C-alpha positions in Angstrom: -0.6 -1.4 -4.8 0.7 -3.0 -8.0 2.8 -5.9 -6.7 2.6 -7.9 -3.5 3.1 -11.4 -2.0 0.2 -13.3 -0.4 0.1 -16.5 1.8 -3.1 -18.4 1.7 -3.6 -21.1 4.3 -6.2 -23.6 3.1 -7.7 -27.0 3.8 -5.5 -29.5 2.0 -7.4 -31.3 -0.8 -7.4 -31.7 -4.6 -8.5 -28.7 -6.7 -7.8 -25.9 -4.1 -4.9 -24.4 -6.0 -6.9 -24.4 -9.2 -9.9 -22.7 -7.4 -7.7 -19.9 -6.0 -5.6 -19.3 -9.1 -8.8 -19.1 -11.2 -10.2 -16.5 -8.7 -7.0 -14.5 -8.9 -6.9 -14.6 -12.7 -10.6 -13.5 -13.0 -9.6 -10.4 -11.1 -7.0 -9.6 -13.8 -4.1 -10.3 -11.4 -1.0 -11.9 -12.8 0.8 -14.6 -10.7 4.5 -14.3 -11.1 5.6 -16.9 -8.6 3.9 -19.6 -6.5 5.0 -22.2 -4.0 2.6 -24.8 -2.5 3.4 -26.9 0.5 1.5 -29.2 2.8 1.6 -28.5 6.5 1.6 -31.2 9.3 -2.0 -30.3 10.4 -3.7 -31.3 7.1 -3.6 -27.7 5.9 -1.9 -26.4 2.8 -0.1 -23.1 2.4 0.1 -21.3 -1.0 2.6 -18.5 -1.3 2.2 -16.3 -4.4 3.8 -13.2 -5.7 1.3 -11.2 -7.7 1.4 -8.1 -10.0 -1.4 -5.9 -11.4 -3.2 -5.9 -8.0 -5.4 -2.8 -8.1 -7.3 -3.3 -4.8 -5.6 -5.3 -2.1 -8.6 -5.3 0.2 -10.9 -6.6 -2.5 -8.4 -9.4 -3.3 -8.1 -10.4 0.3 -11.9 -10.4 0.8 -12.4 -12.4 -2.4 -9.9 -15.0 -1.4 -11.0 -15.2 2.2 -14.5 -15.9 1.0 -13.5 -19.2 -0.7 -14.7 -22.2 1.2 -11.3 -24.0 1.6 -9.5 -20.8 2.8 -8.5 -20.6 6.5 -6.4 -17.5 6.5 -4.8 -14.9 4.2 -1.7 -12.8 4.9 -0.1 -10.1 2.8 3.7 -9.7 2.7 6.6 -8.1 0.9 7.9 -10.4 -1.9 10.9 -12.7 -1.4 12.7 -10.6 -4.0 12.1 -7.5 -1.9 13.4 -9.2 1.3 16.2 -11.5 0.0 16.9 -10.0 -3.4 19.1 -11.5 -5.9 20.3 -15.1 -5.2 23.7 -16.4 -5.7 24.2 -20.2 -5.5 27.5 -21.8 -4.7 27.9 -25.5 -5.4 31.0 -27.7 -5.1 33.3 -29.6 -2.6 33.0 -28.7 1.1 36.3 -26.9 1.6 36.1 -24.9 -1.7 32.5 -24.0 -1.0 33.4 -22.6 2.4 36.2 -20.4 1.0 34.1 -19.1 -2.0 31.2 -18.5 0.4 33.4 -16.3 2.6 34.2 -14.0 -0.3 30.7 -14.0 -1.8 29.1 -13.2 1.6 31.6 -10.3 2.2 30.8 -8.9 -1.3 27.1 -9.3 -0.8 27.4 -7.5 2.6 29.0 -4.5 0.9 26.1 -4.3 -1.6 23.4 -4.9 1.1 24.8 -2.0 3.2 24.2 0.2 0.2 20.5 -0.9 0.0 20.8 -3.7 -2.5 19.5 -7.1 -1.6 21.7 -10.2 -2.3 21.5 -13.5 -0.6 24.1 -16.4 -0.8 23.1 -20.1 -0.7 25.6 -22.9 -0.6 25.5 -26.7 -1.0 28.7 -28.7 -0.4 28.4 -31.9 -2.5 30.7 -34.8 -3.4 30.4 -36.8 -6.6 30.2 -35.9 -10.3 26.5 -37.1 -10.6 25.4 -35.2 -7.5 27.1 -32.0 -8.6 25.6 -32.3 -12.2 22.1 -32.9 -10.8 22.5 -29.8 -8.5 23.6 -27.7 -11.5 20.6 -28.8 -13.5 18.3 -28.0 -10.6 19.5 -24.4 -10.2 17.3 -23.4 -13.2 14.3 -24.3 -11.2 15.2 -22.1 -8.2 13.6 -18.6 -7.9 15.6 -15.4 -8.1 18.9 -17.0 -9.0 21.2 -14.6 -10.9 24.5 -16.4 -10.5 25.8 -19.9 -10.0 29.3 -20.4 -8.7 31.0 -23.8 -9.1 33.6 -24.2 -6.4 35.3 -27.4 -7.3 38.7 -28.5 -8.5 37.4 -30.9 -11.1 34.7 -29.5 -13.5 34.4 -31.8 -16.5 32.2 -34.6 -17.7 28.5 -34.5 -16.4 29.1 -31.1 -14.8 30.2 -29.5 -18.0 27.2 -31.0 -19.8 24.9 -29.6 -17.1 26.3 -26.2 -17.4 26.1 -26.2 -21.2 22.4 -27.2 -21.0 21.7 -24.2 -18.7 22.7 -21.7 -21.3 
C-alpha cells in the first residue's frame, strides 16, 4: 500500500508528536497531512495521512511499540472519504441559498463516483468575514471558496487578494 491514513492514540505529554514523526520519517514515509487533538481523558490523538508506505504491518508494529502509544488504527484518507471541499462563507440567508445549489451540484458529481463535500459558515460583520476568508487557506482539501454576501468590499476584498 502506498497511501493510507492512520490514527494514533497516545498518552498526552510534550514530545510525543516529535517522537512519532521521527519514527515515521526514519522509515522513509512521507507525512502529507496531520491533525493533533487532546481528548478529555488525558490522551492525545494524532491523525496522519501518509504516502510511500511500503509495509503497513511493519509501520503499525513500529508505532505500537513506542512507549506513549495506546492504540493505532488504519483508515482511508479524508480525501478518499470526503473528497474535494467547497467552503461557502457569507450572510445567513445568502449562504443557505448558495448551499442549496452547491449541495445539489455536489450530489450530481458524487453519484458519478466523485467526492465533493460542502461546508458553510454564516457570518455577520466585515471583520468576521475577512478573518474567515483568511483562514480558508489553512483548511485541508479546499478547492473552492464561495462568498455569499451582498457586500464584498474593504477587508474582505483585501483578504481575497492575499489568498491569490
